[in-house]
C-alpha positions as CSV (number, residue, x, y, z in Angstrom):
1,M,-10.4,-9.0,3.1
2,V,-11.7,-7.6,-0.4
3,A,-11.2,-4.2,-0.5
4,S,-12.3,-3.5,-3.7
5,V,-13.1,-4.7,-7.3
6,S,-12.6,-2.6,-9.9
7,C,-13.4,-4.1,-13.8
8,E,-16.2,-3.7,-16.2
9,P,-19.9,-4.3,-14.4
10,S,-20.7,-6.9,-15.8
11,M,-17.5,-9.4,-14.4
12,V,-18.2,-7.6,-11.0
13,D,-21.8,-8.9,-10.7
14,R,-20.2,-12.7,-11.9
15,L,-17.9,-12.1,-9.1
16,R,-20.2,-10.9,-6.5
17,A,-22.2,-14.1,-7.0
18,L,-18.8,-15.9,-6.4
19,G,-18.6,-14.4,-3.1
20,V,-15.9,-11.9,-4.1
21,Y,-17.4,-8.5,-3.0
22,P,-16.2,-5.5,-0.7
23,C,-15.4,-7.1,3.1
24,A,-15.6,-10.5,2.1
25,A,-13.2,-12.5,3.2
26,L,-11.1,-14.5,0.6
27,I,-8.4,-16.9,0.9
28,V,-5.8,-17.3,-1.8
29,L,-5.4,-21.5,-2.2
30,K,-2.3,-21.5,-4.7
31,I,-0.8,-19.2,-7.4
32,S,0.7,-20.9,-10.7
33,P,4.8,-21.4,-11.1
34,R,4.0,-18.6,-14.0
35,K,1.6,-16.4,-12.0
36,K,-1.0,-16.4,-14.6
37,V,-3.7,-18.5,-12.6
38,W,-4.7,-18.1,-9.3
39,F,-6.8,-20.0,-7.4
40,V,-8.7,-18.4,-4.4
41,R,-11.6,-19.8,-2.3
42,T,-14.6,-17.8,-0.8
43,E,-17.4,-18.5,1.8
44,S,-19.7,-20.1,-1.1
45,A,-17.1,-21.0,-3.8
46,R,-13.6,-22.3,-4.9
47,I,-12.5,-20.1,-8.3
48,A,-9.4,-20.2,-10.5
49,L,-9.1,-16.7,-11.9
50,G,-7.0,-15.3,-14.4
51,A,-4.0,-12.6,-13.6
52,E,-5.7,-10.2,-15.1
53,L,-8.9,-10.4,-13.3
54,A,-7.0,-10.9,-10.4
55,A,-5.5,-7.7,-10.6
56,C,-9.2,-6.3,-10.7
57,I,-9.4,-7.0,-6.9
58,G,-8.0,-5.1,-4.2
59,V,-7.2,-6.5,-0.9
60,Q,-6.1,-5.5,2.7
């Protein structure tokens, strides 16, 4: 579950459109071997996030 999203406002809006927002379900599908890409699933999308952006998403 997403606890918080703390990045620039335009990116917060983009993530919200993909289903990443506080209290939303978020499932980590895979992390690349060098931990530079995180593959996640929300109710509405499958997303590949760079490590810097993934670090902006707080989870419970």
